[in-house]
C-alpha positions as CSV (number, residue, x, y, z in Angstrom):
1,M,111.7,100.5,78.0
2,E,110.8,104.2,78.1
3,M,107.5,105.7,77.0
4,Q,109.4,108.1,74.8
5,Q,110.8,105.2,72.8
6,V,107.3,103.7,72.5
7,R,105.8,107.0,71.3
8,Y,108.5,107.4,68.6
9,F,107.9,103.8,67.4
10,L,104.1,104.3,67.2
11,A,104.6,107.5,65.3
12,V,106.7,105.8,62.7
13,A,104.4,102.8,62.6
14,R,101.5,105.2,61.8
15,T,103.3,107.4,59.2
16,L,105.8,104.8,57.9
17,N,108.1,107.8,57.4
18,F,110.9,108.7,59.8
19,T,111.0,112.4,58.8
20,R,107.2,113.0,59.3
21,A,107.3,111.0,62.6
22,A,110.2,113.1,63.9
23,E,108.3,116.3,63.0
24,E,105.2,115.0,64.7
25,C,107.1,114.1,67.8
26,N,109.0,117.4,67.7
27,V,112.4,115.8,67.8
28,T,115.3,115.5,65.4
29,Q,115.3,112.5,63.1
30,P,118.6,111.2,64.5
31,A,117.2,111.3,68.0
32,L,114.1,109.4,66.9
33,T,116.1,106.8,65.0
34,R,118.4,106.3,68.0
35,A,115.5,105.8,70.4
36,I,113.8,103.3,68.1
37,K,117.1,101.4,67.8
38,Q,117.4,101.2,71.6
39,L,113.8,99.8,71.7
40,E,114.7,97.2,69.1
41,D,117.8,96.2,71.1
42,E,115.6,95.8,74.2
43,L,113.0,93.7,72.3
44,G,115.6,91.7,70.5
45,G,114.8,92.3,66.9
46,E,114.2,94.8,64.1
47,L,110.8,96.6,64.3
48,I,110.9,98.8,61.3
49,R,112.8,98.2,58.0
50,R,113.8,101.1,55.9
51,E,114.0,100.7,52.1
52,G,115.0,104.0,50.5
53,R,112.4,106.6,51.4
54,N,109.8,104.0,52.3
55,S,109.6,102.1,55.6
56,H,107.5,99.1,56.7
57,L,107.0,97.2,59.9
58,T,108.7,93.8,60.2
59,D,106.8,90.8,61.5
60,L,108.0,91.6,65.0
61,G,106.9,95.2,64.5
62,N,103.4,94.2,63.5
63,R,103.1,92.0,66.5
64,M,104.5,94.6,68.9
65,Q,102.4,97.5,67.6
66,P,99.0,96.7,69.3
67,L,100.8,95.7,72.6
68,L,102.9,98.9,72.7
69,Q,99.9,101.0,71.7
70,Q,98.0,99.6,74.7
71,C,101.0,100.1,76.9
72,Y,101.3,103.7,75.8
73,D,97.5,104.5,76.1
74,S,97.5,103.0,79.6
75,A,100.5,105.2,80.6
76,I,98.8,108.3,79.3
77,S,95.5,107.4,81.1
78,A,97.4,106.8,84.3
79,K,99.2,110.1,84.1
80,S,96.0,111.9,83.3
81,L,94.2,110.3,86.3
82,A,97.1,111.1,88.6
83,T,97.0,114.7,87.6
84,K,93.3,115.0,88.1
85,L,93.5,113.3,91.5
86,K,96.3,115.7,92.6
87,K,94.2,118.7,91.5
88,G,91.1,117.3,93.3
89,E,89.2,117.0,90.0
90,V,88.4,113.3,90.5
91,A,86.9,111.8,93.6
92,S,88.4,108.7,95.0
93,L,87.1,106.3,97.7
94,A,88.3,102.8,98.8
95,I,86.2,100.7,101.1
96,A,86.3,97.1,102.4
97,V,83.3,94.8,102.9
98,S,83.4,91.7,105.0
99,W,83.1,88.4,103.1
100,T,80.1,87.6,105.2
101,L,78.0,90.6,104.2
102,D,75.8,90.7,101.1
103,I,76.9,93.7,98.9
104,D,73.2,94.3,98.1
105,L,72.9,95.9,101.5
106,L,75.1,98.8,100.4
107,L,73.7,99.3,96.9
108,G,71.3,102.1,97.9
109,P,73.9,104.2,99.7
110,L,76.4,103.6,96.9
111,R,73.9,104.7,94.3
112,E,73.3,107.9,96.2
113,L,77.0,108.5,96.5
114,V,77.7,108.2,92.8
115,K,74.9,110.6,92.1
116,S,76.7,113.2,94.2
117,F,80.1,112.3,92.8
118,P,79.6,111.2,89.2
119,E,83.3,110.8,88.5
120,L,83.9,108.8,91.6
121,Q,86.8,106.3,91.4
122,L,85.5,103.6,93.7
123,R,87.4,100.6,94.9
124,I,85.6,97.9,96.9
125,R,87.7,95.1,98.5
126,R,86.7,92.0,100.4
127,G,88.3,90.3,103.4
128,D,87.8,88.8,106.8
129,A,88.1,90.8,110.0
130,M,91.8,90.4,110.3
131,A,92.5,91.4,106.7
132,I,90.2,94.4,106.8
133,A,91.8,95.6,110.0
134,A,95.2,95.4,108.3
135,M,93.9,97.4,105.4
136,L,92.6,100.1,107.7
137,K,95.9,100.3,109.6
138,A,97.9,100.5,106.3
139,G,95.7,103.3,105.0
140,E,94.6,101.2,102.0
141,I,90.9,101.9,102.6
142,D,88.9,104.8,104.0
143,L,85.9,102.9,105.5
144,A,85.0,99.3,106.2
145,V,81.8,97.5,106.8
146,G,81.6,94.1,108.6
147,G,81.4,92.2,111.9
148,A,83.6,92.5,115.0
149,M,87.1,93.8,114.4
150,E,90.1,93.4,116.6
151,D,90.4,95.6,119.7
152,W,92.4,98.6,118.5
153,D,92.4,102.0,120.3
154,R,92.5,103.9,117.0
155,L,89.4,102.2,115.6
156,D,86.2,104.2,115.3
157,S,83.0,102.2,114.9
158,W,79.3,103.0,114.3
159,P,77.0,99.9,114.9
160,M,74.5,99.3,112.1
161,F,72.6,96.3,113.3
162,K,72.7,93.1,115.4
163,E,71.7,89.8,114.0
164,S,71.6,86.2,115.2
165,F,73.0,83.2,113.4
166,G,70.3,81.0,111.9
167,V,69.9,78.4,109.3
168,L,69.8,79.0,105.5
169,V,67.9,76.5,103.5
170,G,66.6,76.4,99.9
171,A,63.3,78.1,99.2
172,N,61.7,74.7,98.4
173,H,63.1,72.9,101.5
174,K,60.6,70.9,103.5
175,L,61.4,73.0,106.6
176,V,60.2,76.2,104.9
177,E,56.7,74.7,104.5
178,Q,56.4,74.0,108.3
179,Q,56.6,77.7,109.0
180,M,58.0,77.3,112.6
181,P,58.7,80.4,114.6
182,E,62.0,78.9,115.8
183,L,63.8,76.0,114.1
184,D,64.6,72.9,116.2
185,V,68.3,72.3,115.6
186,A,67.6,68.6,115.7
187,L,65.8,68.8,112.4
188,I,69.1,69.7,110.5
189,R,71.5,67.2,112.2
190,E,71.2,64.8,109.3
191,E,71.7,67.6,106.7
192,R,74.9,68.3,104.9
193,L,76.3,71.5,106.4
194,L,77.9,74.1,104.0
195,R,80.3,76.6,105.4
196,L,82.4,79.5,104.1
197,S,86.0,78.9,104.8
198,H,86.9,82.6,105.3
199,F,84.4,83.5,108.0
200,G,87.2,84.0,110.5
201,N,86.2,85.4,113.9
202,E,82.7,86.2,112.6
203,D,81.8,82.6,112.2
204,V,80.2,80.0,114.5
205,A,83.1,78.0,115.8
206,I,83.4,74.4,114.8
207,D,83.3,73.3,118.5
208,R,80.0,75.2,118.8
209,L,78.6,73.3,115.8
210,N,79.8,70.0,117.3
211,A,78.1,70.9,120.6
212,L,74.8,71.3,118.6
213,G,75.3,67.9,117.1
214,L,76.2,69.1,113.7
215,S,79.1,66.8,113.0
216,G,82.3,68.0,111.4
217,D,82.3,64.9,109.2
218,N,79.4,66.2,107.2
219,I,80.7,69.8,106.6
220,V,81.6,71.1,103.2
221,E,83.8,74.2,103.1
222,L,83.4,76.7,100.3
223,H,85.3,79.9,99.5
224,C,82.6,81.7,97.5
225,S,79.3,82.9,99.0
226,R,77.8,82.7,95.5
227,D,78.7,78.9,95.4
228,L,77.2,78.4,98.8
229,E,74.0,80.2,97.8
230,R,73.6,78.1,94.7
231,L,74.2,74.8,96.5
232,V,71.8,75.7,99.3
233,A,69.2,76.8,96.8
234,F,69.7,73.5,94.9
235,G,69.1,71.5,98.1
236,F,72.7,70.2,98.4
237,G,72.8,71.2,102.1
238,V,72.1,73.9,104.6
239,A,74.2,76.7,106.2
240,V,74.5,78.3,109.6
241,M,75.1,82.0,109.2
242,P,73.5,85.5,109.7
243,A,70.6,86.6,107.4
244,S,72.7,89.4,105.9
245,T,75.3,87.1,104.4
246,I,73.1,85.9,101.6
247,R,69.9,87.7,100.7
248,T,68.0,86.2,97.8
249,R,64.6,84.6,97.2
250,Q,66.2,81.4,96.3
251,V,67.1,80.7,99.9
252,R,65.3,81.2,103.2
253,Y,66.6,82.2,106.6
254,L,65.2,80.2,109.5
255,P,65.7,81.6,113.0
256,C,67.2,79.1,115.4
257,A,67.6,80.3,119.0
258,A,69.5,77.0,119.9
259,I,72.6,78.2,117.9
260,G,72.9,81.1,120.5
261,V,75.4,83.2,118.5
262,E,75.0,86.8,117.3
263,R,77.1,89.5,115.8
264,T,77.1,93.2,115.4
265,V,77.7,94.7,111.9
266,A,79.3,98.1,112.0
267,I,81.0,100.8,110.0
268,Y,84.7,101.3,110.8
269,S,87.3,103.9,110.2
270,V,90.6,105.1,111.7
271,A,90.2,107.7,114.5
272,G,92.1,110.9,113.8
273,R,92.7,110.2,110.1
274,Q,91.4,112.9,107.9
275,R,88.3,111.8,106.0
276,S,87.6,112.8,102.5
277,K,84.3,114.4,101.6
278,E,83.4,111.2,99.7
279,A,84.1,109.0,102.7
280,A,82.2,111.4,105.0
281,A,79.2,111.3,102.6
282,L,79.1,107.5,102.5
283,L,79.4,107.3,106.3
284,N,76.5,109.7,106.7
285,L,74.4,107.7,104.2
286,L,75.0,104.4,106.0
287,R,74.3,105.9,109.4
288,A,71.1,107.5,108.2
289,I,69.5,104.1,107.6
290,D,67.4,102.3,110.2
291,W,69.1,99.0,109.5
292,E,67.2,96.9,112.1
293,D,63.8,98.0,110.7
294,R,65.0,97.5,107.1
295,L,66.3,94.0,107.6
296,S,63.3,92.9,109.6
297,A,61.0,94.1,106.8
298,E,63.0,92.3,104.1
299,I,63.1,89.0,106.0
300,L,59.3,89.1,106.5
301,D,58.8,90.1,102.8
302,A,61.0,87.1,101.7
303,A,59.2,84.6,103.9
């Protein structure tokens, strides 16, 4: 199916007149008729029925018209966007964010970015460390934000903050009321443990959880952090993870030194690869924030 055939059909469907449609499309009537016949052959049925000087859409034509109109409009929009991108008239930026990082952390910098680039075509992807590293290598993204990546000599990184793994509980959990400086891990051994299945190498390993007495028999794996948040808030269980993974007043982060695991969240890009002005602007915005101070203040405010 060619867009030219679709354009000719839509012109006839709108005018219900082959002569006027040919004039509108700036082609001869035989050429227009031939193109529509080829489209009918491809779709397997008659689209337009001619009766003397009058024409009308068949049942197939009526069904195809909105679909072909959508197809044609999308093609025109794609061509227009490609032209603008080629001329540098539209800004484009692709980033990846770790599954284990709350997108709320990036809203401020992203808001400032779109103020500077109102027409920004922004793509945000999610993944674990392995998937994000693959995106960087393939040139699919400009920047990434997340925990530790694989050791790659072409990877540039700018640390944002370090954080320890603690315990997330519902805001109304009995442990919140006790207001302990450090949680005794023994207090959660009878709790159901909720865990994101895609943490990858940013996670607390299962054998570490077993060493802490958190039995694998009582672990529920989830794929969506939103599901985990709702279940923790509901009191269905608790989770062992960093504070920056889920930041909402419906849950509380309780420090637990016994877990003994921490991670560094950083910004990543590929060394030597030319950075667009949009990517450079976002990188500067992210690096300008005192993340340690900001996160400490937010944790205290949520307590």
